[in-house]
TORMAR-529041 format. One record per residue: residue in one letter; x, y, z of N, C-alpha, C in turn. Coordinates in steps of 0.1 Angstrom, whole numbers, padded with zeros to 4 digits, always signed. Example, Ala and Ser with C-alpha at 12.3 -4.5 7.8 and 13.67 -1.06 7.14 Angstrom:
2
A+0132-0057+0078+0123-0045+0078+0132-0033+0078
S+0128-0022+0071+0137-0011+0071+0129+0000+0079
This chain:
303
X-1258+1913-0198-1271+1916-0203-1277+1905-0211
X-1290+1902-0209-1296+1892-0217-1308+1898-0225
X-1307+1911-0227-1318+1918-0235-1314+1918-0250
X-1325+1920-0258-1323+1922-0272-1335+1930-0277
X-1332+1939-0286-1342+1947-0293-1343+1943-0308
X-1354+1939-0312-1356+1935-0326-1364+1947-0333
X-1360+1951-0345-1367+1961-0352-1370+1955-0366
X-1383+1952-0368-1387+1945-0380-1399+1952-0387
X-1402+1947-0398-1413+1953-0406-1409+1952-0421
X-1418+1956-0430-1416+1955-0444-1405+1963-0450
X-1400+1960-0462-1390+1967-0468-1394+1981-0471
X-1384+1991-0469-1387+2005-0472-1394+2013-0461
X-1396+2006-0449-1404+2013-0439-1396+2022-0430
X-1382+2020-0430-1374+2029-0422-1367+2022-0411
X-1365+2009-0412-1358+2001-0401-1344+2006-0399
X-1336+2008-0410-1322+2011-0409-1321+2024-0401
X-1328+2035-0405-1327+2048-0399-1330+2047-0384
X-1340+2040-0380-1344+2039-0366-1334+2031-0358
X-1329+2020-0364-1319+2012-0357-1306+2019-0355
X-1302+2027-0364-1289+2035-0362-1291+2045-0351
X-1302+2052-0351-1305+2061-0340-1305+2055-0326
X-1312+2044-0325-1314+2037-0312-1301+2030-0308
X-1294+2024-0317-1281+2017-0314-1271+2027-0308
X-1271+2039-0314-1262+2049-0309-1266+2054-0295
X-1279+2055-0293-1284+2060-0281-1282+2050-0269
X-1283+2037-0272-1283+2027-0262-1270+2019-0262
X-1259+2024-0267-1247+2016-0268-1249+2002-0274
X-1255+2002-0285-1258+1989-0291-1250+1986-0304
X-1252+1974-0309-1246+1969-0321-1257+1962-0329
X-1256+1963-0342-1267+1958-0351-1264+1944-0357
X-1273+1935-0355-1272+1922-0361-1282+1921-0373
X-1276+1920-0385-1285+1920-0397-1294+1907-0397
X-1307+1910-0401-1317+1899-0403-1323+1901-0417
X-1315+1905-0427-1320+1906-0441-1312+1895-0449
X-1320+1886-0455-1313+1875-0462-1305+1878-0474
X-1306+1891-0479-1298+1894-0491-1286+1903-0487
X-1286+1909-0476-1275+1918-0472-1263+1910-0467
X-1265+1896-0466-1253+1888-0462-1243+1887-0474
X-1248+1890-0486-1240+1887-0498-1230+1899-0501
X-1218+1895-0504-1208+1904-0509-1212+1909-0523
X-1207+1920-0527-1209+1926-0541-1223+1930-0544
X-1232+1928-0535-1246+1931-0537-1250+1942-0527
X-1248+1955-0531-1250+1966-0522-1262+1975-0526
X-1263+1979-0538-1274+1988-0542-1287+1981-0542
X-1288+1970-0548-1301+1963-0549-1306+1957-0537
X-1298+1956-0526-1302+1950-0513-1305+1962-0503
X-1303+1974-0508-1305+1986-0499-1297+1984-0486
X-1284+1979-0488-1275+1977-0477-1271+1991-0471
X-1269+1992-0458-1265+2004-0452-1252+2009-0459
X-1251+2023-0461-1240+2028-0467-1227+2027-0458
X-1216+2030-0464-1203+2030-0457-1204+2039-0445
X-1210+2051-0447-1211+2061-0436-1220+2055-0425
X-1231+2049-0429-1240+2043-0419-1233+2032-0411
X-1226+2023-0418-1219+2012-0412-1208+2017-0402
X-1203+2029-0405-1193+2034-0396-1198+2040-0383
X-1211+2043-0383-1217+2049-0371-1219+2039-0359
X-1222+2026-0363-1225+2016-0353-1219+2002-0358
X-1213+1994-0349-1208+1981-0354-1220+1973-0359
X-1217+1966-0371-1227+1958-0377-1222+1943-0378
X-1231+1934-0377-1228+1920-0379-1236+1913-0390
X-1230+1903-0396-1237+1895-0406-1241+1903-0419
X-1233+1912-0422-1234+1919-0435-1221+1916-0443
X-1222+1913-0456-1211+1910-0464-1202+1898-0459
X-1209+1887-0457-1202+1875-0451-1200+1863-0461
X-1207+1863-0472-1205+1852-0482-1206+1857-0496
X-1201+1849-0505-1202+1853-0519-1215+1849-0525
X-1220+1855-0536-1233+1852-0541-1235+1838-0546
X-1225+1831-0549-1226+1817-0553-1224+1807-0542
X-1223+1811-0530-1221+1802-0519-1235+1798-0513
X-1236+1785-0509-1248+1781-0501-1248+1787-0488
X-1260+1792-0484-1262+1798-0470-1276+1794-0465
X-1276+1786-0455-1289+1781-0450-1294+1789-0438
X-1306+1786-0435-1312+1792-0423-1305+1788-0411
X-1301+1775-0410-1294+1770-0399-1281+1778-0397
X-1274+1780-0408-1261+1787-0407-1263+1802-0402
X-1274+1808-0407-1277+1821-0403-1280+1822-0388
X-1288+1813-0383-1292+1813-0369-1280+1811-0360
X-1271+1802-0364-1259+1800-0355-1251+1813-0355
X-1248+1819-0367-1240+1831-0367-1247+1842-0359
X-1260+1843-0360-1268+1853-0353-1266+1852-0338
X-1268+1839-0334-1267+1837-0319-1252+1840-0315
X-1243+1836-0323-1229+1839-0319-1227+1855-0318
X-1232+1862-0328-1231+1876-0327-1238+1883-0315
X-1250+1878-0313-1257+1883-0301-1250+1880-0288
X-1245+1868-0287-1238+1865-0275-1225+1874-0273
X-1218+1876-0284-1206+1885-0284-1210+1899-0279
X-1220+1904-0285-1225+1918-0282-1228+1919-0267
X-1236+1909-0262-1241+1909-0248-1229+1907-0239
X-1219+1899-0242-1208+1896-0234-1199+1909-0232
X-1200+1918-0241-1193+1931-0240-1201+1942-0233
X-1212+1938-0228-1221+1948-0221-1228+1957-0230
X-1230+1953-0242-1237+1962-0252-1251+1955-0255
X-1259+1963-0261-1273+1959-0264-1274+1955-0279
X-1277+1942-0282-1279+1938-0296-1292+1943-0302
X-1292+1948-0314-1304+1951-0322-1305+1942-0334
X-1315+1933-0334-1317+1924-0345-1326+1932-0355
X-1321+1935-0367-1327+1944-0376-1329+1938-0390
X-1341+1937-0395-1343+1932-0408-1358+1928-0411
X-1360+1925-0424-1374+1921-0427-1376+1907-0433
X-1366+1899-0431-1367+1885-0435-1373+1877-0423
X-1386+1874-0425-1393+1868-0414-1387+1855-0409
X-1383+1846-0418-1377+1834-0413-1364+1836-0404
X-1356+1845-0408-1344+1848-0401-1348+1854-0387
X-1357+1863-0387-1361+1870-0374-1367+1859-0364
X-1377+1852-0369-1383+1843-0360-1375+1830-0356
X-1366+1826-0365-1357+1815-0362-1349+1819-0350
X-1345+1832-0349-1337+1836-0338-1345+1839-0325
X-1356+1846-0327-1364+1850-0315-1372+1839-0309
X-1376+1829-0317-1384+1818-0312-1375+1805-0309
X-1363+1806-0314-1354+1794-0312-1358+1782-0319
X-1360+1784-0332-1363+1772-0341-1352+1761-0340
X-1356+1749-0339-1347+1738-0341-1347+1734-0355
X-1336+1738-0362-1335+1736-0377-1328+1724-0381
X-1333+1716-0390-1327+1704-0394-1312+1706-0399
X-1303+1699-0393-1289+1700-0397-1286+1689-0408
X-1293+1691-0419-1291+1682-0431-1283+1689-0441
X-1271+1683-0444-1262+1689-0454-1269+1690-0468
X-1266+1700-0476-1272+1702-0489-1268+1690-0498
X-1278+1686-0506-1276+1676-0517-1276+1684-0530
X-1265+1688-0534-1264+1698-0546-1270+1691-0558
X-1267+1679-0561-1272+1672-0573-1287+1671-0573
X-1293+1667-0562-1307+1665-0560-1314+1679-0561
X-1308+1689-0554-1314+1702-0554-1314+1708-0568
X-1303+1706-0575-1302+1711-0589-1313+1705-0598
X-1316+1692-0596-1326+1686-0604-1340+1692-0601
X-1342+1695-0589-1355+1701-0585-1356+1715-0590
X-1345+1723-0590-1345+1736-0595-1347+1737-0610
X-1342+1727-0617-1344+1726-0631-1359+1723-0634
X-1365+1715-0626-1379+1712-0628-1388+1725-0625
X-1384+1732-0615-1391+1744-0611-1390+1754-0623
X-1378+1756-0628-1376+1765-0639-1384+1761-0652
X-1386+1748-0653-1394+1743-0664-1409+1744-0662
X-1413+1750-0651-1427+1752-0648-1434+1742-0640
X-1426+1734-0632-1431+1723-0624-1432+1726-0609
X-1432+1739-0606-1432+1743-0592-1444+1737-0584
X-1456+1738-0591-1468+1732-0584-1467+1717-0582
X-1460+1710-0591-1459+1696-0590-1449+1693-0578
X-1439+1701-0576-1430+1699-0565-1437+1701-0552
X-1445+1711-0551-1453+1713-0539-1462+1701-0536
X-1469+1696-0547-1478+1685-0545-1470+1672-0540
X-1458+1671-0545-1450+1659-0540-1446+1661-0525
X-1443+1673-0521-1440+1676-0507-1453+1673-0499
X-1464+1677-0503-1477+1675-0496-1480+1660-0495
X-1476+1652-0505-1478+1638-0504-1470+1631-0494
X-1457+1635-0492-1448+1628-0483-1447+1635-0470
X-1451+1648-0468-1450+1654-0455-1460+1665-0455
X-1473+1662-0452-1484+1671-0453-1482+1682-0443
X-1477+1679-0431-1475+1689-0420-1465+1700-0425
X-1454+1696-0431-1445+1706-0436-1451+1714-0447
X-1458+1708-0456-1464+1715-0468-1474+1726-0463
X-1481+1722-0452-1490+1732-0446-1484+1744-0441
X-1471+1744-0438-1465+1756-0432-1456+1764-0442
X-1457+1759-0455-1448+1765-0465-1457+1771-0476
X-1455+1783-0480-1462+1790-0491-1458+1783-0504
X-1467+1777-0512-1464+1770-0524-1456+1779-0534
X-1457+1792-0532-1449+1801-0541-1435+1802-0537
X-1431+1798-0525-1418+1799-0520-1410+1786-0525
X-1406+1786-0537-1400+1774-0543-1388+1770-0536
X-1380+1779-0531-1367+1776-0524-1370+1768-0512
X-1380+1772-0504-1384+1764-0492-1390+1750-0495
X-1398+1750-0506-1403+1737-0510-1392+1727-0514
X-1382+1732-0522-1371+1724-0526-1363+1719-0514
X-1361+1729-0505-1353+1725-0493-1360+1715-0484
X-1373+1716-0483-1381+1706-0475-1380+1692-0482
X-1381+1692-0495-1380+1679-0502-1366+1673-0500
X-1356+1682-0500-1342+1678-0498-1341+1672-0484
X-1346+1678-0474-1345+1674-0460-1352+1661-0458
X-1364+1660-0465-1372+1648-0463-1366+1635-0469
X-1355+1636-0477-1348+1624-0481-1341+1617-0470
X-1338+1625-0459-1332+1619-0447-1341+1619-0435
X-1349+1629-0434-1358+1629-0422-1370+1638-0425
X-1382+1634-0420-1393+1642-0423-1391+1656-0418
X-1393+1666-0427-1391+1680-0423-1399+1684-0411
X-1412+1680-0411-1421+1684-0400-1416+1679-0386
X-1408+1669-0386-1404+1663-0373-1393+1672-0366
X-1388+1682-0374-1378+1691-0369-1384+1704-0364
X-1397+1705-0365-1403+1718-0362-1405+1720-0347
X-1394+1720-0340-1394+1723-0326-1388+1736-0323
X-1391+1742-0311-1386+1755-0307-1380+1754-0293
X-1368+1760-0291-1362+1760-0278-1359+1775-0276
X-1367+1781-0266-1366+1796-0264-1351+1800-0262
X-1346+1810-0268-1332+1815-0266-1331+1821-0253
X-1318+1823-0248-1315+1828-0235-1315+1843-0234
X-1325+1850-0240-1326+1864-0239-1340+1868-0240
X-1343+1880-0235-1356+1886-0235-1357+1896-0246
X-1365+1894-0257-1366+1904-0268-1377+1914-0266
X-1374+1926-0270-1384+1936-0272-1385+1938-0287
X-1397+1935-0293-1399+1934-0307-1406+1947-0311
X-1399+1956-0319-1405+1968-0324-1409+1966-0338
X-1421+1968-0342-1426+1966-0355-1429+1980-0361
X-1423+1982-0373-1426+1995-0380-1436+1992-0392
X-1446+2000-0393-1456+1998-0403-1459+2011-0410
X-1466+2011-0421-1470+2023-0428-1482+2021-0436
X-1490+2031-0438-1502+2029-0447-1497+2024-0461
X-1504+2014-0466-1498+2006-0477-1496+2015-0490
X-1504+2024-0493-1502+2033-0504-1489+2041-0503
X-1487+2046-0491-1475+2054-0489-1463+2046-0489
X-1464+2034-0484-1452+2024-0484-1449+2021-0498
X-1459+2018-0507-1456+2015-0521-1449+2027-0527
X-1454+2039-0524-1448+2051-0530-1433+2052-0526
X-1430+2049-0514-1417+2050-0509-1408+2040-0516
X-1412+2028-0517-1403+2018-0524-1402+2020-0538
X-1412+2026-0545-1411+2029-0559-1400+2040-0561
X-1400+2050-0552-1390+2061-0552-1376+2055-0550
X-1376+2045-0541-1363+2039-0538-1357+2031-0550
X-1366+2024-0557-1362+2017-0569-1356+2027-0579
X-1363+2038-0581-1357+2049-0590-1344+2054-0585
X-1342+2055-0572-1329+2060-0567-1319+2049-0569
X-1322+2036-0567-1312+2026-0570-1307+2026-0584
X-1316+2028-0594-1312+2029-0608-1303+2041-0609
X-1306+2052-0603-1298+2064-0605-1284+2062-0598
X-1283+2054-0588-1270+2052-0581-1262+2041-0588
X-1267+2034-0598-1259+2025-0606-1262+2011-0604
X-1275+2007-0601-1279+1994-0599-1277+1985-0612
X-1279+1991-0624-1277+1983-0636-1262+1979-0637
X-1253+1989-0634-1239+1986-0634-1235+1975-0624
X-1242+1975-0612-1239+1965-0602-1242+1951-0607
X-1254+1950-0613-1258+1937-0619-1248+1933-0630
X-1245+1942-0639-1236+1939-0650-1223+1934-0644
X-1218+1940-0634-1205+1936-0628-1206+1922-0623
X-1217+1918-0616-1219+1905-0611-1219+1895-0622
X-1226+1898-0633-1227+1888-0644-1213+1887-0650
X-1205+1898-0651-1192+1898-0657-1182+1889-0648
X-1185+1889-0635-1177+1881-0626-1181+1866-0627
X-1191+1862-0635-1194+1848-0637-1206+1843-0629
X-1212+1852-0621-1224+1848-0613-1236+1847-0622
X-1243+1836-0621-1254+1833-0629-1267+1838-0624
X-1276+1842-0633-1290+1846-0628-1298+1835-0622
X-1293+1823-0623-1301+1812-0617-1297+1810-0602
X-1287+1817-0598-1283+1816-0584-1294+1822-0575
X-1297+1816-0563-1307+1821-0554-1305+1836-0551
X-1292+1840-0549-1289+1854-0546-1293+1863-0557
X-1288+1860-0569-1289+1868-0581-1303+1868-0586
X-1311+1857-0583-1324+1856-0589-1335+1863-0580
X-1331+1870-0570-1340+1877-0561-1345+1890-0568
X-1355+1896-0562-1362+1907-0568-1352+1918-0571
X-1352+1924-0583-1344+1934-0587-1332+1929-0595
X-1324+1920-0590-1313+1915-0597-1318+1906-0609
X-1329+1899-0607-1334+1891-0618-1339+1899-0629
X-1347+1910-0626-1352+1918-0637-1341+1926-0644
X-1332+1932-0637-1321+1939-0643-1313+1930-0652
X-1311+1917-0647-1304+1907-0655-1311+1904-0668
X-1324+1903-0667-1332+1901-0679-1330+1913-0689
X-1330+1925-0684-1328+1936-0692-1314+1936-0699
X-1304+1932-0691-1290+1932-0697-1289+1921-0707
X-1297+1910-0706-1297+1900-0716-1306+1903-0728
X-1312+1914-0728-1320+1919-0740-1334+1913-0740
X-1338+1907-0729-1352+1901-0729-1363+1910-0726
X-1360+1921-0719-1370+1932-0716-1363+1945-0717
X-1371+1956-0717-1365+1969-0717-1362+1973-0703
X-1355+1984-0701-1352+1989-0688-1365+1994-0681
X-1373+2000-0689-1386+2005-0683-1394+1993-0678
X-1395+1982-0685-1402+1970-0681-1395+1964-0669
X-1382+1964-0668-1375+1959-0657-1379+1967-0644
X-1379+1980-0645-1382+1989-0634-1396+1986-0629
X-1405+1985-0639-1419+1982-0635-1421+1969-0628
X-1414+1959-0633-1414+1946-0627-1408+1946-0613
X-1398+1953-0611-1391+1954-0597-1401+1961-0588
X-1408+1971-0592-1417+1978-0583-1429+1969-0579
X-1435+1963-0589-1447+1955-0586-1443+1942-0578
X-1431+1937-0581-1426+1925-0574-1423+1929-0559
X-1418+1941-0557-1416+1945-0543-1429+1947-0536
X-1439+1952-0543-1452+1953-0536-1457+1940-0532
X-1455+1929-0540-1460+1916-0536-1451+1911-0524
X-1438+1914-0525-1430+1910-0514-1434+1916-0501
X-1438+1929-0501-1442+1935-0489-1455+1928-0483
X-1464+1924-0492-1476+1917-0487-1472+1904-0481
X-1462+1898-0486-1457+1885-0480-1450+1888-0467
X-1443+1899-0465-1437+1902-0453-1447+1904-0442
X-1458+1910-0445-1469+1912-0435-1475+1899-0430
X-1473+1889-0438-1478+1875-0433-1468+1870-0422
X-1456+1875-0422-1446+1871-0412-1448+1880-0400
X-1450+1893-0402-1451+1903-0391-1465+1908-0391
X-1473+1902-0382-1488+1905-0382-1491+1916-0372
X-1499+1925-0376-1502+1937-0367-1509+1932-0354
X-1516+1920-0355-1523+1916-0343-1514+1907-0334
X-1502+1906-0338-1492+1898-0329-1489+1905-0316
X-1494+1900-0305-1493+1907-0292-1478+1908-0287
X-1469+1900-0293-1455+1900-0289-1448+1913-0294
X-1454+1920-0304-1448+1931-0310-1454+1944-0306
X-1446+1954-0305-1450+1968-0303-1449+1976-0316
X-1461+1980-0321-1461+1986-0334-1461+2001-0334
X-1453+2007-0343-1453+2021-0345-1456+2024-0360
X-1464+2035-0362-1466+2040-0376-1453+2047-0380
X-1446+2042-0390-1433+2047-0394-1434+2062-0398
X-1445+2066-0404-1446+2080-0408-1447+2090-0397
X-1451+2084-0385-1454+2093-0373-1445+2088-0361
X-1435+2080-0364-1427+2074-0353-1420+2085-0346
X-1422+2086-0333-1416+2095-0324-1404+2088-0317
X-1392+2092-0321-1380+2085-0316-1380+2085-0301
X-1385+2096-0294-1385+2097-0280-1394+2086-0274
X-1406+2083-0280-1415+2073-0275-1408+2059-0275
X-1402+2056-0286-1395+2043-0287-1384+2042-0277
X-1376+2053-0275-1366+2053-0265-1371+2051-0251
X-1382+2057-0248-1389+2055-0235-1393+2041-0233
X-1398+2035-0243-1402+2021-0242-1390+2012-0239
X-1379+2014-0246-1367+2006-0244-1362+2008-0230
X-1362+2021-0226-1357+2024-0212-1365+2016-0202
X-1378+2016-0203-1387+2009-0194-1384+1994-0194
X-1382+1988-0206-1379+1974-0207-1366+1971-0200
X-1356+1979-0203-1342+1976-0198-1342+1977-0183
X-1350+1986-0177-1351+1988-0163-1359+1978-0156
X-1366+1970-0164-1374+1959-0158-1388+1964-0153
């Protein structure tokens, strides 16, 4: 089989539920495309599938690295292709599931990603500058040395700006922006929801995370020696709970910041998954009819 089904969309829209249903129906396995669910010890704050859900269908690329380990887009892409090939070689249908736009499109479009090893010392110096309030200056420097690359990167995405500067020390980042279509035909299912209802859902999910022990999860990570400055731990939710545990803000302020930060993140995700993208088949999550999606997959698989 050289087919693949991708289920994408913003956080909280219901991708996990639908992917589990469809993977069971079509003898499939799930390949994670969420950049935070790759980390061990980070379960509640990443909305990782539960143990019961993981037992329903084989999953790939979940819990594969420690929070303090470097993990690049190139590494993810290679592991994703390996997992997809493995699933297909066993006559099963791979489901690429997640809301990290870079991960999804790197796999579906076959991005040629620069194989430039990390320069930890240089990267750390840039991260220190960003923490000191020089993020805008870093983006300006990238624009000066590689305007094409800067034009494709959101100035607010400091991690990507720093990585582009790091790569540019050896080779212009923009020169690596090639694509080689992968050897499979994807069906891309996009889930969407009216924005107000989606915000309501994610707000309720944040409250549920707190009730399930999110504060204790972050405290355990900090007790294990993981720093809030790590890319994994500094992501939405972990950063705010960490600030609460350090006495910088109240728990109520942390929860409010997580909710508003998640709202911003959702808007950013819609920049990666556009409703007008003709490659995608969109369903309204609140009205998604499982039977309609199944019929579409059947038609695609049958040619």
